[in-house]
Each structure stands twice: as C-alpha cells, then as structure tokens.
C-alpha positions as CSV (number, residue, x, y, z in Angstrom):
1,M,53.8,-1.9,-62.7
2,A,51.3,-0.8,-60.1
3,V,47.8,-2.2,-60.4
4,Q,45.4,0.8,-60.3
5,E,42.0,-0.8,-60.6
6,S,40.3,-4.1,-59.9
7,Y,37.4,-5.9,-61.5
8,D,35.9,-9.3,-61.3
9,Y,36.1,-9.8,-65.1
10,V,38.3,-8.0,-67.7
11,I,37.1,-8.5,-71.2
12,V,39.5,-7.6,-74.0
13,G,37.6,-6.6,-77.2
14,A,34.2,-5.0,-77.5
15,G,33.3,-6.8,-80.7
16,S,30.7,-9.4,-81.7
17,A,31.6,-11.5,-78.6
18,G,32.8,-9.0,-76.1
19,C,29.6,-6.9,-76.2
20,V,27.5,-10.0,-75.6
21,L,29.7,-11.0,-72.6
22,A,29.6,-7.4,-71.2
23,N,25.8,-7.6,-71.2
24,R,25.3,-11.1,-69.9
25,L,27.9,-11.0,-67.1
26,T,26.6,-7.7,-65.8
27,E,23.2,-9.1,-65.4
28,D,24.6,-10.3,-62.1
29,P,24.8,-6.9,-60.2
30,S,27.5,-8.2,-57.9
31,A,29.9,-8.8,-60.9
32,Q,32.2,-5.9,-61.7
33,V,33.1,-5.9,-65.4
34,L,35.6,-3.9,-67.4
35,L,35.4,-4.0,-71.2
36,L,38.5,-2.8,-73.1
37,E,38.3,-1.8,-76.8
38,A,41.3,-0.7,-78.9
39,G,39.0,1.3,-81.3
40,A,36.7,4.2,-80.8
41,E,33.0,4.5,-80.2
42,D,30.9,3.6,-83.2
43,T,30.0,7.1,-84.2
44,A,30.5,7.2,-87.9
45,D,27.3,7.6,-89.9
46,E,28.6,5.0,-92.4
47,I,28.6,2.3,-89.7
48,H,24.8,2.5,-89.4
49,I,23.9,2.7,-93.1
50,P,23.8,-0.9,-94.4
51,A,25.0,-0.2,-97.9
52,A,27.9,2.0,-96.7
53,F,30.0,-0.7,-95.0
54,P,32.7,-0.9,-97.7
55,S,33.5,2.8,-97.1
56,L,34.7,1.8,-93.7
57,F,37.5,-0.4,-95.1
58,K,41.1,0.9,-94.7
59,T,39.9,3.8,-92.4
60,K,40.4,4.3,-88.7
61,W,37.5,1.9,-88.1
62,D,39.5,-1.0,-89.5
63,W,42.5,-3.0,-88.2
64,N,43.5,-3.1,-91.9
65,Y,45.3,-6.5,-91.9
66,E,46.9,-8.2,-94.8
67,T,48.0,-11.7,-95.3
68,V,51.4,-12.8,-96.4
69,E,51.8,-13.6,-100.0
70,Q,49.8,-16.8,-100.6
71,K,51.9,-19.7,-102.0
72,H,49.1,-21.0,-104.1
73,T,47.8,-17.7,-105.5
74,G,50.9,-15.5,-105.6
75,K,48.9,-12.7,-104.0
76,T,48.4,-11.1,-100.6
77,S,44.9,-10.7,-99.3
78,Y,43.5,-7.7,-97.5
79,W,41.6,-8.6,-94.3
80,P,39.3,-5.9,-92.9
81,R,38.5,-6.3,-89.2
82,G,36.2,-3.9,-87.2
83,K,38.1,-1.6,-84.8
84,M,35.3,0.1,-82.9
85,L,32.5,-0.8,-80.5
86,G,30.7,-3.7,-82.1
87,G,33.9,-4.9,-83.9
88,C,33.1,-6.8,-87.0
89,S,29.4,-6.6,-86.4
90,S,29.8,-2.9,-87.1
91,I,31.6,-3.4,-90.4
92,N,30.2,-6.6,-91.9
93,A,27.5,-7.2,-94.5
94,M,24.9,-8.1,-91.8
95,I,23.9,-11.5,-93.3
96,Y,22.3,-13.7,-90.6
97,I,23.5,-17.3,-91.0
98,R,24.0,-19.8,-88.3
99,G,25.8,-22.6,-90.2
100,N,24.8,-26.2,-90.6
101,R,23.8,-28.8,-88.0
102,A,26.7,-30.9,-89.4
103,D,29.2,-28.1,-88.4
104,Y,28.4,-28.3,-84.7
105,D,27.9,-32.0,-84.5
106,G,31.4,-32.2,-86.2
107,W,32.9,-30.0,-83.5
108,R,31.5,-32.3,-80.9
109,D,32.3,-35.6,-82.6
110,S,35.7,-34.9,-84.2
111,H,37.3,-32.1,-82.1
112,G,36.4,-32.9,-78.5
113,A,34.0,-30.0,-78.2
114,V,31.7,-31.7,-75.7
115,G,28.5,-29.6,-75.3
116,W,28.8,-27.9,-78.6
117,G,26.7,-30.1,-80.8
118,W,23.7,-28.6,-82.7
119,D,21.2,-29.5,-80.1
120,D,23.5,-27.8,-77.5
121,V,24.0,-24.6,-79.4
122,L,20.5,-24.1,-80.9
123,P,19.1,-22.7,-77.6
124,Y,21.7,-20.0,-77.6
125,F,21.0,-19.0,-81.2
126,K,17.4,-18.7,-80.3
127,R,18.2,-16.7,-77.1
128,A,20.1,-14.1,-79.1
129,E,17.7,-13.9,-82.0
130,G,14.8,-11.4,-82.4
131,N,13.5,-12.5,-85.7
132,Q,10.8,-10.3,-87.2
133,R,9.3,-12.9,-89.5
134,L,10.3,-16.4,-88.5
135,G,9.4,-18.1,-85.2
136,G,9.5,-21.3,-83.3
137,P,10.6,-24.0,-83.0
138,L,13.9,-23.0,-84.7
139,H,13.9,-19.2,-84.3
140,G,13.9,-16.8,-81.4
141,T,11.6,-13.8,-81.6
142,D,12.4,-11.7,-78.6
143,G,16.2,-11.8,-78.4
144,P,18.4,-8.6,-78.5
145,L,19.8,-9.3,-81.9
146,H,17.2,-8.0,-84.4
147,V,16.9,-10.1,-87.6
148,E,14.7,-8.9,-90.4
149,D,13.9,-9.1,-94.0
150,R,15.8,-6.4,-95.7
151,R,13.8,-3.2,-96.5
152,F,15.3,-3.0,-100.0
153,T,16.0,-5.8,-102.4
154,H,17.0,-5.0,-106.0
155,E,15.2,-6.6,-108.9
156,L,18.5,-8.3,-110.0
157,S,18.7,-10.2,-106.7
158,H,15.2,-11.5,-107.2
159,A,16.0,-12.4,-110.8
160,W,19.1,-14.3,-109.7
161,V,17.1,-16.4,-107.2
162,D,14.6,-17.2,-110.0
163,S,17.4,-18.2,-112.3
164,A,19.1,-20.3,-109.7
165,V,15.8,-22.2,-109.2
166,A,15.5,-22.6,-113.0
167,W,19.0,-24.0,-112.9
168,G,18.1,-26.6,-110.4
169,L,18.3,-25.2,-106.8
170,K,15.2,-25.3,-104.6
171,R,13.8,-22.0,-103.4
172,T,14.1,-21.2,-99.7
173,D,12.9,-18.3,-97.5
174,D,14.9,-19.5,-94.5
175,F,18.6,-20.6,-94.7
176,N,18.5,-21.3,-91.0
177,G,15.5,-23.7,-91.1
178,E,15.3,-27.4,-91.2
179,S,17.5,-27.5,-94.4
180,Q,20.2,-25.0,-95.3
181,E,20.1,-25.8,-99.0
182,G,18.5,-23.6,-101.5
183,A,18.5,-20.2,-103.1
184,G,16.8,-17.1,-101.7
185,V,17.3,-13.6,-100.3
186,Y,19.3,-13.2,-97.0
187,Q,17.9,-12.0,-93.7
188,V,20.0,-9.3,-92.1
189,T,20.9,-8.1,-88.6
190,C,19.2,-4.8,-89.0
191,K,16.4,-3.0,-87.1
192,K,14.0,-1.1,-89.2
193,G,16.5,-0.7,-92.0
194,R,19.5,0.3,-89.8
195,R,22.5,-1.9,-88.9
196,W,22.0,-3.6,-85.6
197,S,25.4,-4.5,-84.3
198,T,26.2,-6.1,-81.0
199,A,27.0,-2.7,-79.7
200,D,23.4,-1.8,-80.4
201,A,21.9,-5.1,-79.3
202,Y,23.9,-5.9,-76.2
203,L,26.2,-3.1,-75.1
204,R,24.0,0.0,-75.1
205,P,21.2,-1.7,-73.0
206,A,23.9,-2.5,-70.4
207,L,25.7,0.9,-70.3
208,S,23.5,2.2,-67.5
209,R,24.5,-0.6,-65.2
210,P,26.8,0.6,-62.5
211,N,28.8,-2.6,-62.6
212,L,30.0,-2.1,-66.2
213,T,32.9,0.0,-67.2
214,V,33.8,0.5,-70.9
215,K,37.1,2.0,-72.0
216,T,37.6,2.8,-75.7
217,L,41.0,3.6,-77.4
218,A,42.5,1.2,-74.9
219,A,44.7,-1.3,-76.7
220,A,45.6,-4.4,-74.6
221,T,49.3,-5.1,-74.6
222,R,49.5,-8.3,-72.5
223,V,47.8,-10.5,-70.1
224,V,49.4,-10.2,-66.6
225,F,50.2,-13.5,-64.9
226,E,51.2,-14.5,-61.4
227,G,52.8,-17.8,-62.1
228,T,50.4,-19.5,-64.4
229,R,47.3,-17.6,-63.2
230,A,46.0,-14.7,-65.3
231,V,45.4,-11.8,-62.8
232,G,44.9,-8.8,-65.1
233,V,45.6,-7.0,-68.3
234,S,47.9,-4.2,-69.2
235,Y,46.7,-1.7,-71.8
236,L,47.6,1.6,-73.4
237,D,45.7,4.7,-72.2
238,N,46.7,7.7,-74.2
239,G,50.1,6.2,-74.8
240,V,50.6,5.4,-71.1
241,E,50.6,1.7,-70.1
242,R,48.3,0.9,-67.3
243,A,47.2,-2.3,-65.6
244,V,44.0,-3.6,-64.3
245,H,43.4,-6.5,-62.0
246,A,40.9,-9.3,-62.6
247,S,39.9,-11.2,-59.5
248,A,37.8,-13.8,-61.3
249,E,38.9,-14.1,-65.0
250,V,40.5,-12.4,-67.9
251,I,38.5,-13.0,-71.1
252,L,40.0,-12.5,-74.6
253,S,37.4,-11.5,-77.3
254,G,39.7,-10.0,-79.9
255,G,38.9,-12.4,-82.7
256,A,40.9,-14.9,-84.7
257,V,43.8,-12.4,-85.2
258,N,44.1,-10.4,-82.0
259,S,43.4,-13.1,-79.4
260,P,46.2,-15.5,-80.4
261,Q,48.5,-12.5,-80.9
262,L,47.8,-11.3,-77.3
263,L,48.2,-14.8,-76.0
264,M,51.6,-15.2,-77.6
265,V,53.0,-11.8,-76.6
266,S,51.9,-12.7,-73.1
267,G,53.9,-15.9,-73.0
268,V,51.2,-18.5,-74.0
269,G,51.9,-20.3,-77.3
270,P,54.5,-22.3,-79.2
271,A,57.5,-22.2,-76.9
272,E,60.2,-22.1,-79.6
273,H,58.4,-19.3,-81.5
274,L,58.0,-17.2,-78.3
275,R,61.7,-17.6,-77.4
276,E,62.7,-16.5,-80.9
277,H,61.1,-13.1,-80.0
278,G,62.5,-13.0,-76.5
279,I,59.2,-13.7,-74.8
280,D,59.3,-15.6,-71.5
281,V,57.1,-18.7,-71.8
282,V,54.3,-18.9,-69.2
283,T,53.0,-22.1,-70.7
284,A,53.8,-23.9,-73.9
285,L,50.7,-24.3,-76.0
286,P,51.7,-25.2,-79.6
287,G,48.1,-24.8,-80.9
288,V,48.0,-21.1,-80.5
289,G,47.9,-19.5,-83.9
290,E,47.5,-22.8,-85.7
291,N,44.4,-24.0,-87.6
292,L,43.8,-20.6,-89.2
293,H,41.3,-20.8,-92.0
294,D,38.7,-18.6,-93.7
295,H,36.1,-18.7,-96.4
296,P,37.7,-17.7,-99.7
297,A,35.5,-16.1,-102.2
298,C,35.8,-15.3,-105.9
299,G,33.3,-13.5,-108.2
300,I,31.9,-13.8,-111.7
301,I,30.8,-10.3,-112.8
302,W,28.7,-9.0,-115.7
303,S,27.9,-5.5,-116.9
304,T,24.1,-5.0,-117.0
305,K,21.4,-3.5,-119.2
306,D,17.8,-2.4,-118.8
307,T,18.1,-2.0,-115.0
308,T,19.7,0.1,-112.2
309,D,22.8,-0.3,-110.1
310,L,23.1,0.2,-106.3
311,V,25.6,3.0,-106.9
312,D,22.7,5.0,-108.3
313,A,21.7,5.4,-104.6
314,A,25.0,7.2,-103.8
315,T,23.3,10.6,-104.3
316,P,22.1,13.3,-102.0
317,R,18.6,12.3,-102.8
318,G,19.3,8.7,-102.0
319,L,20.8,9.7,-98.6
320,I,17.9,11.9,-97.8
321,R,15.4,9.1,-98.6
322,Y,17.3,6.7,-96.4
323,Q,17.6,9.2,-93.5
324,L,13.8,9.9,-93.6
325,T,12.5,6.4,-94.2
326,K,15.3,3.9,-93.7
327,R,14.3,2.5,-97.0
328,G,15.7,2.6,-100.6
329,P,18.9,1.3,-102.0
330,L,21.0,2.5,-99.0
331,A,19.1,0.0,-96.9
332,S,20.7,-2.8,-99.0
333,N,23.5,-4.8,-97.5
334,I,24.9,-5.2,-101.0
335,G,25.1,-9.0,-100.7
336,E,21.4,-9.4,-101.0
337,A,20.8,-12.9,-102.1
338,G,22.5,-16.2,-102.5
339,A,22.4,-20.0,-102.0
340,F,23.9,-23.0,-100.3
341,Y,24.3,-26.3,-102.2
342,P,26.7,-29.3,-102.5
343,T,28.9,-29.2,-105.6
344,T,28.9,-33.0,-105.8
345,N,26.5,-35.7,-104.9
346,G,26.8,-37.5,-101.6
347,L,28.1,-34.7,-99.5
348,P,26.7,-34.6,-95.9
349,A,26.1,-30.8,-96.2
350,P,26.7,-27.9,-98.6
351,D,30.2,-27.0,-99.5
352,M,29.4,-23.9,-101.5
353,Q,27.7,-20.6,-100.6
354,I,26.8,-18.0,-103.2
355,H,26.5,-14.2,-102.5
356,V,25.1,-11.9,-105.2
357,A,25.2,-8.2,-105.4
358,P,23.4,-5.8,-107.8
359,T,26.6,-3.8,-108.5
360,L,30.2,-4.4,-109.4
361,F,31.8,-5.7,-106.1
362,Y,35.3,-7.0,-106.3
363,D,38.6,-6.4,-104.4
364,N,36.4,-5.9,-101.3
365,G,34.4,-3.2,-103.0
366,L,37.4,-0.9,-103.0
367,R,37.2,-0.6,-106.8
368,E,35.0,2.2,-108.1
369,P,32.3,0.8,-110.3
370,T,32.9,1.9,-113.9
371,V,29.7,0.5,-115.5
372,P,26.4,-0.8,-114.1
373,G,27.0,-4.4,-113.1
374,F,26.0,-7.5,-111.3
375,T,28.3,-9.7,-109.2
376,S,27.8,-13.3,-108.1
377,A,30.5,-14.8,-105.9
378,A,31.3,-18.4,-105.1
379,T,32.3,-18.9,-101.4
380,L,33.9,-22.1,-100.2
381,V,32.3,-23.1,-96.9
382,D,33.8,-26.6,-96.4
383,V,37.5,-25.6,-96.2
384,A,40.2,-28.2,-96.2
385,S,43.3,-25.9,-96.2
386,R,44.8,-24.7,-92.9
387,G,47.2,-21.9,-92.2
388,R,48.6,-20.2,-89.2
389,L,49.2,-16.9,-87.4
390,R,52.6,-15.9,-86.0
391,L,54.2,-12.9,-84.4
392,K,56.5,-10.5,-86.3
393,S,57.6,-8.9,-83.0
394,A,57.1,-9.2,-79.3
395,N,55.7,-5.6,-79.6
396,P,51.9,-6.1,-79.3
397,L,51.3,-3.1,-81.5
398,W,52.9,-4.8,-84.5
399,K,50.6,-6.5,-86.9
400,P,51.1,-10.3,-86.9
401,E,52.0,-12.5,-89.8
402,I,48.7,-13.9,-91.2
403,D,48.8,-17.0,-93.5
404,P,45.4,-18.6,-94.2
405,A,47.1,-20.9,-96.8
406,Y,44.4,-20.5,-99.4
407,Y,44.1,-23.5,-101.7
408,A,46.9,-25.4,-100.0
409,E,44.7,-28.4,-100.4
410,P,43.8,-29.0,-104.1
411,R,40.3,-30.0,-103.2
412,D,39.5,-26.4,-102.3
413,M,40.5,-25.2,-105.8
414,E,38.4,-27.9,-107.4
415,T,35.3,-26.9,-105.4
416,M,35.8,-23.3,-106.3
417,I,36.0,-24.1,-110.0
418,A,32.8,-26.0,-109.7
419,G,31.2,-23.0,-108.0
420,L,32.2,-20.5,-110.6
421,R,31.1,-22.8,-113.4
422,A,27.6,-23.0,-111.8
423,L,27.5,-19.2,-111.5
424,I,28.2,-18.9,-115.2
425,E,25.5,-21.4,-116.0
426,I,22.9,-19.7,-113.8
427,G,23.6,-16.4,-115.7
428,Q,22.5,-18.1,-118.9
429,V,19.1,-19.3,-117.7
430,G,15.9,-17.8,-116.3
431,P,14.9,-14.1,-115.9
432,L,18.4,-12.9,-115.0
433,R,19.7,-13.5,-118.5
434,R,17.9,-10.6,-120.0
435,F,19.6,-8.1,-117.6
436,L,23.1,-9.3,-118.2
437,D,24.9,-7.4,-121.0
438,K,28.4,-8.9,-121.3
439,P,31.2,-10.4,-119.1
440,F,33.1,-7.9,-117.1
441,L,35.3,-10.1,-114.9
442,P,36.7,-12.2,-116.3
443,V,36.2,-10.7,-119.7
444,R,35.3,-14.1,-121.1
445,H,33.1,-16.6,-119.4
446,D,33.7,-19.5,-121.8
447,L,36.7,-20.6,-119.8
448,S,38.5,-23.9,-119.3
449,D,39.1,-25.3,-115.8
450,S,42.7,-24.1,-115.9
451,E,41.6,-20.6,-117.0
452,L,39.0,-20.5,-114.2
453,A,41.7,-21.6,-111.7
454,E,43.9,-18.7,-112.9
455,H,41.0,-16.3,-112.4
456,I,40.5,-17.7,-108.9
457,R,44.2,-17.3,-108.0
458,E,44.1,-13.7,-109.3
459,N,40.8,-12.6,-107.7
460,T,40.2,-14.6,-104.5
461,Q,39.4,-12.4,-101.5
462,T,38.4,-13.1,-97.9
463,L,34.7,-13.5,-97.1
464,Y,35.7,-12.0,-93.7
465,H,35.4,-15.2,-91.7
466,P,38.7,-16.2,-90.1
467,V,38.5,-18.7,-87.3
468,G,40.3,-21.4,-85.5
469,T,43.5,-19.9,-84.0
470,C,42.6,-20.7,-80.4
471,A,40.5,-23.8,-81.1
472,I,38.5,-25.9,-78.7
473,G,40.6,-29.1,-78.2
474,S,44.0,-27.6,-78.9
475,V,44.1,-24.3,-77.1
476,V,40.9,-24.0,-75.0
477,D,38.8,-26.7,-73.4
478,P,35.1,-27.1,-74.0
479,E,34.4,-24.4,-71.4
480,L,36.8,-22.1,-73.4
481,R,39.4,-22.0,-70.6
482,V,42.9,-21.7,-71.9
483,Q,44.8,-24.9,-71.3
484,G,47.8,-24.9,-69.0
485,V,46.9,-21.6,-67.2
486,E,44.2,-20.5,-64.8
487,G,41.8,-17.6,-64.8
488,L,41.9,-17.1,-68.6
489,R,39.3,-17.8,-71.3
490,V,39.0,-17.0,-75.0
491,V,35.5,-16.2,-76.3
492,D,35.3,-15.4,-80.0
493,A,35.6,-17.0,-83.4
494,S,39.1,-18.1,-82.8
495,V,37.8,-21.0,-80.6
496,M,35.9,-22.5,-83.5
497,P,37.8,-25.7,-84.5
498,V,36.2,-25.6,-87.9
499,V,34.6,-22.7,-89.6
500,P,30.8,-23.1,-89.9
501,R,29.1,-23.2,-93.3
502,G,28.1,-19.6,-93.7
503,N,28.6,-16.1,-92.4
504,T,30.2,-16.3,-88.9
505,N,28.7,-13.3,-87.0
506,A,25.7,-15.2,-85.7
507,P,27.9,-18.2,-84.6
508,T,30.3,-15.8,-82.8
509,I,27.4,-14.3,-80.9
510,M,26.2,-17.8,-80.1
511,V,29.6,-18.7,-78.7
512,A,29.5,-15.7,-76.4
513,E,26.0,-16.4,-75.2
514,K,27.0,-19.9,-74.3
515,A,30.3,-18.8,-72.8
516,A,28.4,-16.4,-70.5
517,D,26.4,-19.3,-69.1
518,L,29.6,-21.4,-68.7
519,I,31.2,-18.5,-66.8
520,R,28.2,-18.0,-64.6
521,G,27.6,-21.7,-64.0
522,R,24.2,-21.6,-65.7
523,S,22.6,-23.8,-68.4
524,A,20.4,-23.0,-71.4
C-alpha cells in the first residue's frame, strides 16, 4: 500500500484524550500532527445541551457497544461510547471528578506506574482545569477545561443532599478537595450552561494552527509496522483504505475498547488469540485486552409528589428558555448530586459513589418516564472484578467481544447491596421524604439481601467508565510506550491499571496532559 502522506505524529481518536494531545503537541510549530476520528464533527444540537445527552445513545453519535452475557447477572449490558469529535466528553454526563489520592498512589506503589502518584498527577489536573468557583492550591482557574457550578439544580437534588447529611454523611461543596468523602451537588464540565467537551476546550482553539490536520469519518484499520517499529496508520476514507506515515510516533487514543482492538488487529497482543484469527504476530503482549473493568451502577427509584420532574423541561418553551438564557432544566446534567463514602469502617478510601437524578433514569435513560420520579443510584468505585476484551474477527470494523465480568468477585455484590440499602434509608429521613410517593423500582423497598442482589443482577448498568485494557505495567510502560515495539504509545483510559474512584473523564484528560509532556520531553 502506497504511503500518501507523512506527519510527525498520527493520533487515532479525537476523544477525551486525543483532542488534548492534538492541542498540546501542536503547540510546537515544528510538529506536524494528524488527528483521525472515526465519527463525524460534533454538530448535533443535543451534544451541546446538557440534559439531552441520553438522546444521543444508540444513534450515529454512539459506537453502541454491548457486552457479552454476564455470567453473574445473566444479562448483557449496553455500553455507549462517543463517536464524534470530543468522543465520550461529547456524550457523557459532564460530572467533574478526579478520583482519590489513594487511586494514583496505588497505581505507583502496586502497579509500577512510576511518576503517576497523586503528587505527580495533581499539576496536570490543575493545568487542565478552569474552575469558575474553586481555586488554589488544589484547583486550576485558567485551564482550557471549564468547570462550573451547574446553572440549574432541582429541588429534589438539594433535598437528597440534606437527607444524606441527616443520615450521617458530611456535607461537601468540593469532591475534589482535601477529602473526597461527603454529599453534595456535582460540578460539571460546562461553560455558561453549555457542554464543554474536549473538542471545545482543546481542539477548536488549535484548528487554526497550520501544523494540525483533522480528518473525521476516518476509521483506523491497523497500525502499520516495519519490523517492530510503528511507522504509520491505515484508515478508511470514504470506503477506500489509505495509509499515512508517522515519522515520530503513532498514538492510540481510542479508549478502553477501541485501542486494544486496534492493537490486536495490528498484531500486538496475546499471540495465541491473534493466530486464531489469522493475524501475524508483531509482538506477543498477553496483557492487551486483559484487566477490563468498569464502575457498575444500580438504582433505587421512587415516584414523586408535590414537585416537578426534569422531563417537564422537554417542551418547546423549555427549549426556548435554554436557547435564550442557557438556564432552566435543560441546563441540568441529570445526575445532579451525589456522594462518596466507605460502606464499612476502616477502608482507606470510599468504595461507593452515589448519583441522584430528579427523574426516572434507568436502563441508561432509554426508558420513557411514565410518572414523575426520583432516581438514586449506587455506583461501585472500588472494583474487585476483572474481565477482558477479545476480537471476534480480524476485521477491524467488527465489534469486539466485551466482558467486564461484573460481580465475578463476591465482594462487589456485597458492597452494592450495602449501597442500595443506604439509599433506601436516606429516602426515609430528612426533607427528601416528603417528596417521595411510593417505590417504583423495585416495587418494594423492604427487601432482603437476596432480593436486593436479584434487583442488582436484573438492573445493573454501566456508569460509562471502562478502563484497564492497555494498562501501565502490563501493556505500556510508565511513559505510555507500548512494550515490545517502538514508535507507538497508548494515551487514554485504557492505560489506567485501576479505575479511579469517580467519573473518569477528568482523569483521562489528565493522562493526556501528562502524556503530552512525556512525548515532548517536558515536565510539569
């Protein structure tokens, strides 16, 4: 195949990490960068309206993945992933959470991630962050990623926080402060009430640079190797396969599903598995696709009384109000409030995160609300279970086999039961109680542990945070270079050896900020 173009860096994936890299690498005017994105430009109105994100699921803006049937739930799980400029930062719920100090110190101390402890990564969180309320020493105020207090918070979310405090949690106005624990409302990656994705924060400011080329609707098909050195990428351009040369590095930023898949179809991965699909092995790297894990979530839902529901905003009047003012219910990110706390005494950090929504939100929001409702969801953030990702075909356009192995470790189920029981108790105390009418899902809330476990098996969904399939220590080194080959890095959530405690968008942006310095030979 003839090589038609040459760049210094070819980045595969214009998502949460790829947009950051495109900006930071092109700060050097001598570096020629190509950014390839399989999806389209982020033009849909629904992308930019915070409350509209569930309407993007199972559309052309979504990779629309699904897991294999889970052995311990008997169900498959739908996994939305953003397929557009901005990637998952254009389709997520915009909650700004960094994770816990213990997460990054654990990467360093237990997984060989030298240089990735909390004190190492904090400068990169701060470099990225443009927080509109919080400042030093823990927050950045002038970074490209706008972080703000949401312009609309429903009375039910405030009532839940008050009830969680009455139940025994402390109140917090900063989940990214000295302590992660407590109950409060979430800050969001929005700018004046509008979603602020990495396409907005990083890519658009760089588009005028002559050393950046962006190609959308360009699905990468394989990494091109000469021996064991990555020298380029092949991709589809209107159905025609083309190749580009990378004189410095190829960087994969496709996320925890697409990056390991592309490595494997390119000959980097578990040798026996690759040979089963007729793929020539460039280097045997058994860790590719292993260590897959995610934050499972499950809700407790009530119908409500004497209040409103977010779906009340889905009216022409609500849309006009949002368009004119960027305020009102459409400025909600749906998951408005929540908490972090340990379910048992003696834990070094929280193992449970709560997300609450002033509407019925289950099955990824794909169910049409039938009555006014309130959802509180337990999210396991200290995950013991590990699954894996494997190819179904050597064809890079086939979706891979995804198995997060939810609840393979019994500890995970025990923690989730404790989380749901806490949510039921919080609904019985404080000001929230007067708004809750009756149980909606499950239809009884006086459940035994075994009944709660069955509810969890039936209703677990992803919290959209898969990580680990190209982990530091087993696939990439601490500088994110793929082991056993040259000229190839992975920069996205797949390199995280353990999922952080909390929403993973901010940590993914941090990874890319740090990676840009590693590539350019700079320090924070």
